[in-house]
C-alpha positions in Angstrom: 43.8 33.0 -81.4 40.9 34.5 -79.8 37.6 35.2 -81.6 36.6 38.6 -81.6 32.7 39.4 -82.3 32.7 42.8 -84.4 29.3 44.6 -85.2 29.0 46.8 -88.1 26.5 49.6 -88.2 24.5 50.7 -90.6 24.6 54.6 -89.7 26.3 56.1 -86.9 22.8 57.0 -85.3 22.5 53.2 -84.9 26.0 53.1 -82.8 24.5 56.0 -80.5 21.5 54.2 -79.9 23.7 50.9 -79.1 26.0 53.1 -76.6 22.9 54.5 -75.0 21.3 51.6 -74.2 24.6 49.9 -73.2 25.0 53.4 -70.6 21.6 52.9 -69.3 21.8 49.2 -68.5 25.2 49.8 -66.6 23.4 52.7 -64.7 20.4 50.1 -63.9 17.9 52.4 -65.7 14.8 50.7 -66.7 13.6 51.4 -70.3 10.5 50.2 -69.6 9.9 52.8 -67.0 8.1 55.8 -68.5 7.8 57.7 -65.5 11.1 60.1 -65.3 11.8 62.4 -62.3 12.2 66.4 -62.3 13.8 68.6 -59.8 11.7 70.3 -57.6 12.6 73.2 -54.8 10.3 73.5 -52.0 10.7 77.0 -49.8 9.0 77.8 -46.6 8.3 81.2 -45.0 5.8 82.9 -42.7 3.4 83.2 -45.4 3.5 79.7 -47.1 5.2 77.5 -49.2 6.4 78.1 -52.7 7.5 74.6 -54.9 9.0 75.2 -58.1 9.6 72.1 -60.2 11.3 71.8 -63.7 8.9 70.8 -66.2 10.8 71.4 -69.6 8.8 70.8 -73.1 5.5 70.4 -71.4 2.4 72.9 -71.8 0.1 73.7 -69.1 -2.4 71.6 -70.7 -0.3 68.8 -70.1 0.4 69.4 -66.4 -2.2 68.2 -64.0 -1.5 69.7 -60.2 -4.0 68.2 -57.2 -4.2 68.4 -53.6 -6.1 65.7 -51.9 -5.9 64.9 -48.1 -2.9 66.9 -47.9 -1.0 65.4 -50.5 0.1 67.4 -53.1 0.5 65.8 -56.8 2.4 67.3 -59.9 2.0 65.2 -62.7 2.7 66.1 -66.4 2.3 63.8 -69.4 3.0 64.5 -73.5 2.6 62.1 -76.4 5.6 61.6 -78.9 5.2 63.6 -82.1 6.0 61.5 -85.2 7.0 63.4 -88.6 4.5 62.7 -91.1 7.0 61.5 -93.9 10.8 61.2 -94.2 13.2 59.0 -92.1 13.9 59.2 -88.3 17.6 58.5 -87.7 17.1 59.4 -83.9 14.0 59.2 -81.6 14.6 59.9 -77.8 11.7 62.3 -77.5 8.9 59.8 -77.0 6.0 59.6 -74.6 6.9 61.3 -71.4 5.0 61.0 -68.3 6.5 62.8 -65.0 4.7 62.6 -61.4 5.9 63.5 -58.1 3.9 63.3 -54.5 4.8 65.6 -51.6 2.7 65.3 -48.2 1.9 69.0 -47.1 2.2 70.2 -43.7 -1.1 70.9 -41.8 -0.6 74.7 -41.7 -1.0 74.8 -45.6 -4.5 76.2 -46.6 -5.2 73.6 -49.8 -7.9 76.1 -51.0 -5.8 79.0 -51.6 -3.0 78.0 -54.2 -1.6 79.7 -57.2 0.1 78.1 -60.0 2.2 79.6 -62.9 4.0 77.3 -65.7 6.8 79.6 -67.4 9.4 78.6 -69.6 9.2 75.2 -68.6 9.1 75.9 -64.8 6.0 75.4 -62.7 5.5 77.6 -59.3 3.1 76.8 -56.9 2.3 79.4 -54.3 0.4 77.7 -51.5 -0.4 79.8 -48.7 -0.6 78.8 -44.7 -4.0 79.2 -42.9 -4.1 82.5 -41.1 -4.4 81.0 -37.5 -1.2 79.6 -38.1 0.7 82.8 -39.4 2.9 84.6 -37.0 1.6 87.7 -35.7 2.7 90.7 -34.2 1.3 92.2 -31.0 1.3 95.3 -30.1 2.5 96.4 -26.6 0.5 99.6 -25.1 
């Protein structure tokens, strides 16, 4: 006869937490790594670059955008919120920190950046330097 281990969960939320831990461990997700990734699109045209980053749940006060030595950094951080009273059955919305860096081409003017956060989407407009923009030459 084979002995089997059986676990009894106090609530369905305990079962969900255990399943989540098992799933993350099999995928190689480190639960201690609190820096998350987020999707980013970068588009270039004759006028400059447009960087679009999904930052759902972050306010503009929680987002930090900087350019230093040609490196664009987008970071955001929010603290977890805890209810003042009652019992929490499931807690997935914890402290969250996201961070990405991108090396900008030398054609980008780091002093001319437009940043907007709307509905959880950060849009950065980075203009190219005037001397590198294509110019139309009039033929006489």
